[in-house]
C-alpha positions, 0 to 999 in steps of 0.5 A: 546524535545526527539530526538525520536520526534524531528526528526519526527517532522522535517520530518513532517515540511519538508513535508509541504513545498511541498504546497509552491513549487507547488503553486509557480510553478503553479503561475510562469507558467514555466512547460508548457510542459511534458519535463519540468514537467518530469525534475522537477519532477526528480530534486525534487526526487533527492533533496529530499533525501538530506535534510532528510539524513542530518537531520538523520545523526545529530541524528544517527551515522548509518542511515537506507536508508529507513528512508531517503526514507520514508522522501522523500515520505512524501514530495510527499504524500502532493503533491498527497494530494493537487492533490486530493483536487484540483480535488474535488474543495477544493483548486485551482491553486496548481497542475493544470499544472500537470493534463495537462502535468504531469499525466492526468490519475490522473484526474479520480475517481481512480486518486482521490482515490489514491491521498487521500490514498497516502496523508493520509494513506501512509503519516501516515505510514511513520511518524509511521515508522519514529517515531519507528525507532527514539525510536529504536523500530522495524518498520518491521510489519508496513513496511510490511503493507506499501509494500502491499499497495504501490505495489498494488497502483503502479501495478493498476496505471501504468497499467491503466495509459499506457493502459487507455484512457489518453495520454502518458506523460513522467512524468508516469516514475516518479512512477518507484522509488515508485515501485522499492523502495517498492520492495527493502524494501519487500526483505530486510524485508522478508530477515531479518524475525526473526528466530523462537524461539524454544517453548514448544508449538511446539506440539500444532502447528498441532492443528487447531482452529475453526476460521481457518475454517472460514478463510478457507471458506473465502479465498475459496470464495475469490478464486471464486470471484476473478476468477469470476470478472476477467473472466468477465472484460476480456470479459466472455460471460456467462449471469451471468457475463454480468449481474453481470457487468451491475447490481451489479458492473458497475464500472468494465465497467468504460472506464478509465480501472482502476477498470479492472486492479484492478480486473485483479490484484486480479485475478493474485496476490491476487488469488495466495496468497489465495491459499497459505493461504488456504494451510497454514491454512490446514498445520499450522507452515508455518513461513511466514504466518504472513509476507505475511498476513500483505502485503496482508492486506495492499494491500487489503486495498488500493485496496478496498479503491480505488475501493469503492471510485472511484465507488461512486465518482463524476468523475465516470459517473453515469452509471458506479457508484455503485448501490444505493439501493436494492439487487445490493447495498447490493451485491456490499457493502457486497462483497467489504467491506468483501474484505476490512475487513477480510484481517485485521482480518486475519493478526490479527489472525496470529499475535496473533498465531505466534507459528503457523504462524510465528513471525514478531519481533525478541524476545530477550533471556536473556543470562546466566551468564556463556555466559556473562563471555565468551563473556567478556573474548573473547572481552578482 
């Protein structure tokens, strides 16, 4: 079997050991207080780096540190998947102890949503990046998307976990690596942005496309929605805001506060990106646009999936679930599905117009025979 697939398969098999570990810890009943759960989590995080490092060193002389991170995270993805499945009653006796002394705020609709997202989407992204690396191909585009989805997940989780209605437990600190490492990866990806090749189409950069206008309209509408919903969840007294919360998006009133912090994230972080995107569309040639469109698409995907999933989940009280019929349901699904789909269309649009929005991949230019001869003589 090719090395390009041997390592990803080995990482996949390695990740499945988490099921045995979690089941054993649950059956033995060793983790009965929050300190023991926290220490066990720290030990697991440390040990998880060692196995993948040895695996990659067997096949590669120089190992990208992020590969070890991604491999370790696949293991925790399966832990999260088991938490989600146990919350919904599909399995039992795997992670019950963690709900009590680990991260009790995961026993919510939002907790179930991020567990499924991590166990399925993040898991697939990690294996994809590892496979691309083993094939000696760039995983930068997938990495930028992962940065977006990971950071949005952590921003909302940490805010809701500390300011929600659940008791504080030490294990919330186990999420710190899941904030710092994606940030470091983001700095690396953005710092390693490929130099933009000179092109004969440079004169066309200033020309706008009709689709640009549609995206500008979308981002302006998204700005309005972000500001309106943020003001509403922060206690806006306008009758239109109160009606919107009670009729169209009652999930924003959920006492867990996770949907509230997701909307606040839109009001600050997403709002800033929307303004930047409008500027980039009005003034083509901004080479950062493609990179940030991928980060935004990842963040929007995670945000909207968690929000819509939570609004429909059985753990959300019926009074706060999304509208089921009529105009309120139409408004809810139109707004939230649009916020999910359009960021991906915009990222695709940027990738199709790299001369206007920036490249994400290094373009190899063939060297002339004279340059090759000079390089050969210099090496001698």
